[in-house]
DSSP file (Angstrom, degrees, kcal/mol; ACC not computed):
  #  RESIDUE AA STRUCTURE BP1 BP2  ACC     N-H-->O    O-->H-N    N-H-->O    O-->H-N    TCO  KAPPA ALPHA  PHI   PSI    X-CA   Y-CA   Z-CA
    1    1 A M     >        0   0    0      0, 0.0     4,-2.1     0, 0.0     5,-0.1   0.000 360.0 360.0 360.0 -38.6 -134.4   46.4   91.7
    2    2 A K  H  >  +     0   0    0      1,-0.2     4,-2.3     2,-0.2     5,-0.2   0.884 360.0  52.6 -65.4 -37.9 -137.5   45.2   93.5
    3    3 A K  H  > S+     0   0    0      1,-0.2     4,-2.5     2,-0.2    -1,-0.2   0.893 108.7  50.4 -64.5 -39.5 -139.4   45.0   90.1
    4    4 A L  H  > S+     0   0    0      2,-0.2     4,-2.7     1,-0.2    -2,-0.2   0.910 109.7  50.3 -64.3 -42.4 -136.6   42.9   88.7
    5    5 A S  H  X S+     0   0    0     -4,-2.1     4,-2.1     2,-0.2    -2,-0.2   0.906 111.9  47.3 -62.4 -42.7 -136.8   40.5   91.7
    6    6 A I  H  X S+     0   0    0     -4,-2.3     4,-2.3     2,-0.2    -2,-0.2   0.914 112.4  50.1 -64.3 -42.8 -140.5   40.2   91.3
    7    7 A A  H  X S+     0   0    0     -4,-2.5     4,-2.3     1,-0.2    -2,-0.2   0.918 111.3  47.9 -63.3 -43.9 -140.2   39.6   87.6
    8    8 A L  H  X S+     0   0    0     -4,-2.7     4,-2.4     1,-0.2    -1,-0.2   0.879 110.6  52.0 -65.4 -37.3 -137.6   36.9   88.1
    9    9 A S  H  X S+     0   0    0     -4,-2.1     4,-2.4     2,-0.2    -1,-0.2   0.910 109.7  49.4 -63.2 -42.2 -139.7   35.2   90.8
   10   10 A A  H  X S+     0   0    0     -4,-2.3     4,-2.2     2,-0.2    -2,-0.2   0.905 111.1  49.1 -64.4 -41.8 -142.7   35.2   88.4
   11   11 A I  H  X S+     0   0    0     -4,-2.3     4,-2.4     2,-0.2    -2,-0.2   0.917 110.4  51.5 -63.3 -42.7 -140.6   33.6   85.6
   12   12 A G  H  X S+     0   0    0     -4,-2.4     4,-2.1     1,-0.2    -2,-0.2   0.913 110.4  47.9 -61.0 -43.6 -139.2   31.0   88.0
   13   13 A L  H  X S+     0   0    0     -4,-2.4     4,-2.4     1,-0.2    -1,-0.2   0.894 110.6  52.2 -64.2 -39.5 -142.8   30.1   89.1
   14   14 A A  H  X S+     0   0    0     -4,-2.2     4,-2.4     1,-0.2    -2,-0.2   0.901 109.4  49.6 -63.9 -40.2 -143.9   29.8   85.5
   15   15 A L  H  X S+     0   0    0     -4,-2.4     4,-2.2     2,-0.2    -2,-0.2   0.904 111.0  48.9 -65.9 -40.9 -141.0   27.5   84.7
   16   16 A V  H  X S+     0   0    0     -4,-2.1     4,-1.2     2,-0.2    -2,-0.2   0.922 112.4  49.0 -63.3 -43.7 -141.7   25.3   87.6
   17   17 A A  H  X S+     0   0    0     -4,-2.4     4,-0.6     1,-0.2    -2,-0.2   0.909 115.4  42.4 -64.5 -42.8 -145.4   25.1   86.6
   18   18 A T  H  X S+     0   0    0     -4,-2.4     4,-1.3     1,-0.2     3,-0.4   0.805 105.1  63.9 -77.3 -27.3 -144.7   24.3   83.0
   19   19 A S  H  < S+     0   0    0     -4,-2.2    -1,-0.2     1,-0.2    -2,-0.2   0.860 101.3  51.1 -65.2 -32.7 -141.9   21.8   83.8
   20   20 A S  H  < S+     0   0    0     -4,-1.2     3,-0.4     1,-0.2    -1,-0.2   0.758 112.6  46.9 -74.3 -22.6 -144.4   19.5   85.5
   21   21 A L  H  < S+     0   0    0     -4,-0.6    -1,-0.2    -3,-0.4    -2,-0.2   0.663 101.2  67.5 -87.0 -18.1 -146.7   19.7   82.5
   22   22 A A     <  +     0   0    0     -4,-1.3    -1,-0.2    -3,-0.1    -2,-0.1  -0.007  68.9 145.4 -95.4  30.4 -143.9   19.0   80.0
   23   23 A A        -     0   0    0     -3,-0.4    -3,-0.1     1,-0.1    -4,-0.0  -0.367  52.9-115.0 -65.2 144.1 -143.2   15.4   81.1
   24   24 A T     >  -     0   0    0      1,-0.1     4,-2.7    -2,-0.0     5,-0.2  -0.396  29.9-107.6 -70.5 159.3 -142.2   13.1   78.4
   25   25 A P  H  > S+     0   0    0      0, 0.0     4,-2.6     0, 0.0     5,-0.2   0.898 122.3  52.4 -55.1 -39.3 -144.7   10.3   77.7
   26   26 A E  H  > S+     0   0    0      2,-0.2     4,-2.3     1,-0.2     5,-0.2   0.911 110.0  47.4 -64.3 -42.1 -142.2    7.8   79.3
   27   27 A E  H  > S+     0   0    0      2,-0.2     4,-2.6     1,-0.2    -1,-0.2   0.913 112.8  49.3 -64.5 -42.0 -142.0   10.0   82.4
   28   28 A A  H  X S+     0   0    0     -4,-2.7     4,-2.2     1,-0.2     6,-0.2   0.909 111.7  48.4 -64.0 -41.8 -145.8   10.3   82.6
   29   29 A M  H  X>S+     0   0    0     -4,-2.6     5,-1.9    -5,-0.2     6,-0.8   0.876 112.2  49.0 -67.8 -36.8 -146.3    6.6   82.2
   30   30 A N  H ><5S+     0   0    0     -4,-2.3     3,-0.8    -5,-0.2    -2,-0.2   0.942 113.0  47.0 -64.3 -46.8 -143.7    5.8   84.9
   31   31 A K  H 3<5S+     0   0    0     -4,-2.6    -2,-0.2     1,-0.2    -1,-0.2   0.870 111.7  50.8 -63.4 -37.7 -145.3    8.3   87.3
   32   32 A A  H 3<5S-     0   0    0     -4,-2.2    -1,-0.2    -5,-0.2    -2,-0.2   0.595 115.5-114.1 -78.4 -10.9 -148.8    6.9   86.6
   33   33 A G  T X<5S+     0   0    0     -3,-0.8     3,-1.4    -4,-0.7     4,-0.4   0.533  76.2 130.8  92.0   6.4 -147.7    3.3   87.2
   34   34 A C  G >>< +     0   0    0     -5,-1.9     4,-1.8     1,-0.3     3,-1.5   0.874  67.7  60.0 -59.2 -37.7 -148.2    2.1   83.7
   35   35 A M  G 34 S+     0   0    0     -6,-0.8    -1,-0.3     1,-0.3    -5,-0.1   0.572  87.4  74.1 -74.2  -7.1 -144.7    0.5   83.6
   36   36 A A  G <4 S+     0   0    0     -3,-1.4    -1,-0.3     1,-0.1     9,-0.2   0.802 117.2  17.6 -69.9 -27.6 -145.6   -1.7   86.5
   37   37 A C  T <4 S+     0   0    0     -3,-1.5     9,-3.0    -4,-0.4     8,-0.6   0.557 124.3  54.1-119.1 -14.4 -147.7   -3.8   84.2
   38   38 A H  B  <  -A   43   0A   0     -4,-1.8     2,-0.3     7,-0.2    10,-0.2  -0.894  52.3-173.8-126.0 153.0 -146.5   -2.9   80.7
   39   39 A A        -     0   0    0      3,-0.5    10,-2.5    -2,-0.3    11,-0.3  -0.925  35.5-113.6-135.7 163.1 -143.2   -2.8   78.8
   40   40 A K  S    S+     0   0    0     -2,-0.3    10,-2.2     8,-0.2    11,-0.2   0.920 107.5  11.9 -63.8 -44.9 -142.4   -1.5   75.4
   41   41 A D  S    S+     0   0    0      8,-0.2     2,-0.3     7,-0.1    -1,-0.2   0.300 119.0  52.8-126.1  10.6 -141.5   -4.8   73.8
   42   42 A K  S    S-     0   0    0      5,-0.1    -3,-0.5     0, 0.0     2,-0.3  -0.999  77.4-107.8-147.4 150.5 -142.5   -7.6   76.0
   43   43 A K  B     +A   38   0A   0     -2,-0.3    -5,-0.1     5,-0.1     2,-0.1  -0.562  41.1 160.2 -73.7 132.0 -145.7   -8.8   77.8
   44   44 A L  S    S-     0   0    0      2,-2.1    -6,-0.2    -7,-0.5    -1,-0.1   0.234  77.0 -38.4-112.3-116.6 -145.7   -8.4   81.5
   45   45 A V  S    S+     0   0    0     -8,-0.6    36,-0.2    -9,-0.2    -7,-0.2   0.886 138.9  29.9 -75.0 -42.4 -149.0   -8.4   83.3
   46   46 A G  S    S-     0   0    0     -9,-3.0    -2,-2.1     1,-0.2    -7,-0.2  -0.546 108.1 -70.8-107.4 176.8 -150.5   -6.4   80.4
   47   47 A P        -     0   0    0      0, 0.0    -8,-0.3     0, 0.0    -1,-0.2  -0.226  51.8 -99.5 -68.5 156.3 -149.6   -6.4   76.8
   48   48 A A     >  -     0   0    0    -10,-0.2     4,-1.9     1,-0.1     3,-0.5  -0.442  29.6-120.7 -68.6 147.7 -146.4   -4.9   75.3
   49   49 A F  H  > S+     0   0    0    -10,-2.5     4,-2.6     1,-0.2    57,-0.2   0.861 114.3  57.2 -59.5 -35.4 -146.8   -1.4   73.9
   50   50 A K  H  > S+     0   0    0    -10,-2.2     4,-2.0   -11,-0.3    -1,-0.2   0.855 106.2  49.9 -65.7 -32.3 -145.6   -2.7   70.5
   51   51 A D  H  > S+     0   0    0     -3,-0.5     4,-2.2   -11,-0.2    -1,-0.2   0.868 110.0  50.0 -72.4 -36.5 -148.4   -5.3   70.5
   52   52 A I  H  X S+     0   0    0     -4,-1.9     4,-2.0     2,-0.2    -2,-0.2   0.934 111.0  49.8 -64.0 -45.3 -151.0   -2.6   71.3
   53   53 A A  H  < S+     0   0    0     -4,-2.6     4,-0.4    50,-0.3    -2,-0.2   0.903 111.4  48.9 -60.2 -41.6 -149.7   -0.5   68.5
   54   54 A A  H >< S+     0   0    0     -4,-2.0     3,-0.8     1,-0.2    -1,-0.2   0.907 109.7  51.6 -65.7 -41.5 -149.9   -3.5   66.1
   55   55 A K  H 3< S+     0   0    0     -4,-2.2    -1,-0.2     1,-0.2    -2,-0.2   0.876 118.5  36.4 -62.5 -38.1 -153.4   -4.3   67.1
   56   56 A Y  T >< S+     0   0    0     -4,-2.0     3,-2.3    -5,-0.1    -1,-0.2   0.295  82.1 140.2-101.4   9.5 -154.6   -0.8   66.5
   57   57 A K  T <  S+     0   0    0     -3,-0.8     3,-0.1    -4,-0.4    -3,-0.1  -0.303  78.9   7.3 -56.7 128.8 -152.5    0.1   63.5
   58   58 A G  T 3  S+     0   0    0      1,-0.2     2,-0.9     2,-0.0    -1,-0.3   0.377  93.4 129.1  81.5  -4.6 -154.6    2.1   61.0
   59   59 A D    X   -     0   0    0     -3,-2.3     3,-1.7     1,-0.2    -1,-0.2  -0.749  42.1-165.7 -87.5 106.6 -157.5    2.4   63.4
   60   60 A K  T 3  S+     0   0    0     -2,-0.9     4,-0.3     1,-0.3    -1,-0.2   0.740  88.3  54.4 -65.0 -23.3 -158.3    6.2   63.4
   61   61 A S  T 3> S+     0   0    0      1,-0.2     4,-2.4     2,-0.1    -1,-0.3   0.440  79.8  99.7 -90.2   1.3 -160.4    5.7   66.5
   62   62 A A  H <> S+     0   0    0     -3,-1.7     4,-3.1    -6,-0.2     5,-0.3   0.890  75.8  54.8 -57.6 -45.0 -157.6    4.1   68.5
   63   63 A P  H  > S+     0   0    0      0, 0.0     4,-2.2     0, 0.0    -1,-0.2   0.928 112.8  43.1 -57.5 -42.8 -156.5    7.1   70.4
   64   64 A A  H  > S+     0   0    0     -4,-0.3     4,-2.3    -3,-0.2    -2,-0.2   0.912 115.1  49.8 -67.7 -41.7 -160.1    7.6   71.7
   65   65 A K  H  X S+     0   0    0     -4,-2.4     4,-2.3     1,-0.2    -1,-0.2   0.931 114.1  44.0 -61.7 -46.5 -160.6    3.9   72.4
   66   66 A L  H  X S+     0   0    0     -4,-3.1     4,-2.5     2,-0.2    -1,-0.2   0.876 111.6  53.1 -70.3 -36.7 -157.3    3.6   74.3
   67   67 A T  H  X S+     0   0    0     -4,-2.2     4,-2.4    -5,-0.3    -1,-0.2   0.935 111.9  45.9 -61.1 -45.5 -157.9    6.8   76.3
   68   68 A E  H  X S+     0   0    0     -4,-2.3     4,-3.0     1,-0.2     5,-0.4   0.899 111.0  53.2 -63.7 -40.4 -161.3    5.5   77.4
   69   69 A K  H  X S+     0   0    0     -4,-2.3     4,-2.5     1,-0.2    -2,-0.2   0.906 110.5  46.8 -62.0 -42.2 -159.8    2.1   78.2
   70   70 A V  H  < S+     0   0    0     -4,-2.5    16,-2.3     2,-0.2    -1,-0.2   0.932 115.8  45.4 -65.0 -44.7 -157.1    3.8   80.5
   71   71 A R  H  < S+     0   0    0     -4,-2.4    -2,-0.2    14,-0.2    -1,-0.2   0.909 126.3  28.3 -66.3 -42.9 -159.7    6.0   82.2
   72   72 A K  H  < S-     0   0    0     -4,-3.0    -2,-0.2     1,-0.2    -3,-0.2   0.701  95.3-149.4 -93.3 -21.2 -162.3    3.3   82.7
   73   73 A G     <  +     0   0    0     -4,-2.5     2,-0.3    -5,-0.4    -1,-0.2  -0.284  24.4 165.9  75.4-172.0 -160.1    0.2   83.0
   74   74 A G  B     -B   83   0B   0      9,-2.4     9,-3.5    -4,-0.1     2,-0.3  -0.895  22.8-128.5 151.3-179.2 -161.4   -3.2   81.9
   75   75 A S        +     0   0    0     -2,-0.3     6,-0.1     7,-0.2     0, 0.0  -0.952  65.4  64.2-153.8 170.6 -160.6   -6.8   80.9
   76   76 A G  S    S+     0   0    0      3,-2.1     5,-0.0    -2,-0.3    -1,-0.0   0.074  80.0  85.6 101.1 -23.9 -161.1   -9.4   78.3
   77   77 A V  S    S+     0   0    0      1,-0.2    -2,-0.0     2,-0.1    -1,-0.0   0.903 109.7  15.9 -76.8 -40.7 -159.2   -7.7   75.4
   78   78 A W  S    S-     0   0    0      1,-0.4    -1,-0.2     3,-0.2     3,-0.1   0.234 131.5 -59.3-116.9  10.5 -155.8   -9.0   76.3
   79   79 A G        -     0   0    0      1,-0.1    -3,-2.1   -33,-0.0    -1,-0.4  -0.813  69.6 -58.9 134.9-176.4 -156.7  -11.8   78.7
   80   80 A P  S    S+     0   0    0      0, 0.0    -1,-0.1     0, 0.0    -3,-0.0   0.651  95.9  98.6 -80.2 -15.3 -158.5  -12.2   82.0
   81   81 A I  S    S-     0   0    0    -36,-0.2    -5,-0.2    -3,-0.1    -3,-0.2  -0.616  72.4-133.8 -78.2 120.5 -156.4   -9.9   84.2
   82   82 A P        -     0   0    0      0, 0.0    -7,-0.2     0, 0.0    -1,-0.1  -0.397   2.4-135.3 -75.9 148.5 -158.2   -6.6   84.5
   83   83 A M  B     -B   74   0B   0     -9,-3.5    -9,-2.4    -2,-0.1     3,-0.1  -0.905  27.1-130.0 -96.3 125.4 -156.6   -3.2   84.1
   84   84 A P        -     0   0    0      0, 0.0   -11,-0.3     0, 0.0     2,-0.1  -0.339  31.3 -92.4 -70.8 157.9 -157.8   -0.9   86.9
   85   85 A P        -     0   0    0      0, 0.0     2,-0.5     0, 0.0   -14,-0.2  -0.387  31.7-152.4 -68.0 148.3 -159.1    2.6   85.9
   86   86 A H        -     0   0    0    -16,-2.3   -13,-0.1   -17,-0.1   -14,-0.1  -0.893  16.3-164.6-125.8  99.5 -156.6    5.4   85.9
   87   87 A G    >>  -     0   0    0     -2,-0.5     3,-1.9     1,-0.1     4,-1.8  -0.090  41.1 -89.5 -76.3 178.0 -158.2    8.7   86.6
   88   88 A S  T 34 S+     0   0    0      1,-0.3    -1,-0.1     2,-0.2     5,-0.0   0.632 123.7  69.0 -66.8 -12.9 -156.9   12.2   86.0
   89   89 A D  T 34 S+     0   0    0      1,-0.1    -1,-0.3     2,-0.1     3,-0.2   0.736 107.4  38.6 -73.9 -21.8 -155.4   12.1   89.5
   90   90 A K  T <4 S+     0   0    0     -3,-1.9     2,-0.3     1,-0.3    -2,-0.2   0.833 137.9   3.1 -92.3 -40.8 -153.0    9.4   88.2
   91   91 A I  S  < S-     0   0    0     -4,-1.8    -1,-0.3   -59,-0.1    -2,-0.1  -0.942  77.3-130.3-150.3 123.1 -152.3   10.9   84.7
   92   92 A N     >  -     0   0    0     -2,-0.3     4,-2.7    -3,-0.2     5,-0.2  -0.206  31.7-102.3 -73.1 167.5 -153.7   14.2   83.5
   93   93 A D  H  > S+     0   0    0      1,-0.2     4,-2.4     2,-0.2     5,-0.2   0.878 119.5  48.9 -59.7 -42.7 -155.4   14.5   80.1
   94   94 A D  H  > S+     0   0    0      2,-0.2     4,-2.2     1,-0.2    -1,-0.2   0.923 114.0  45.6 -65.4 -43.8 -152.4   16.0   78.3
   95   95 A D  H  > S+     0   0    0      2,-0.2     4,-2.4     1,-0.2    -2,-0.2   0.879 112.1  52.4 -66.8 -36.6 -150.0   13.4   79.6
   96   96 A L  H  X S+     0   0    0     -4,-2.7     4,-2.9     2,-0.2     5,-0.2   0.916 108.2  50.7 -64.6 -42.2 -152.4   10.6   78.7
   97   97 A K  H  X S+     0   0    0     -4,-2.4     4,-2.5     1,-0.2    -2,-0.2   0.928 112.2  47.5 -59.9 -44.8 -152.8   11.9   75.2
   98   98 A G  H  X S+     0   0    0     -4,-2.2     4,-2.3     2,-0.2    -2,-0.2   0.890 112.5  49.5 -63.1 -39.6 -149.0   11.9   74.9
   99   99 A A  H  X S+     0   0    0     -4,-2.4     4,-2.6     2,-0.2    -2,-0.2   0.930 111.8  47.2 -65.9 -45.9 -148.7    8.4   76.3
  100  100 A V  H  X S+     0   0    0     -4,-2.9     4,-2.5     2,-0.2    -2,-0.2   0.927 112.8  49.6 -62.9 -44.6 -151.4    7.0   74.0
  101  101 A D  H  X S+     0   0    0     -4,-2.5     4,-0.9    -5,-0.2    -1,-0.2   0.914 112.1  48.9 -59.6 -42.3 -149.7    8.7   71.0
  102  102 A S  H >< S+     0   0    0     -4,-2.3     3,-0.5     1,-0.2     4,-0.3   0.910 110.8  49.8 -63.9 -43.4 -146.4    7.3   72.0
  103  103 A I  H >< S+     0   0    0     -4,-2.6     3,-1.6     1,-0.2   -50,-0.3   0.915 108.0  53.1 -61.5 -43.9 -147.8    3.8   72.5
  104  104 A L  H 3< S+     0   0    0     -4,-2.5    -1,-0.2     1,-0.3    -2,-0.2   0.700 107.5  52.5 -68.9 -17.5 -149.4    3.8   69.1
  105  105 A K  T <<        0   0    0     -4,-0.9    -1,-0.3    -3,-0.5    -2,-0.2   0.448 360.0 360.0 -92.1  -2.5 -146.1    4.8   67.5
  106  106 A S    <         0   0    0     -3,-1.6    -1,-0.2    -4,-0.3    -2,-0.1   0.494 360.0 360.0 -63.6 360.0 -144.3    1.8   69.2
């Protein structure tokens, strides 16, 4: 019985650990604060995700460019308002990859 209890506890911990990694792109973007400045289909402070997707359509280097832009921040591409950098403390690499892929499919 004790072995079963230990096994179930281990499974429970594994599920908790993987559930935080299995965030949808939308959940990851909400948690990271992306949605404070961006929306799927309209310009807020930053460009709409559909406009980003249109700008980078067919650009094979877009995922790397956008990932770097999110990590380093910057300004001038979409107007004068700068986007602050978003480090891995705000959005981890896997969630960022999912978010960028989702944006490019908008």
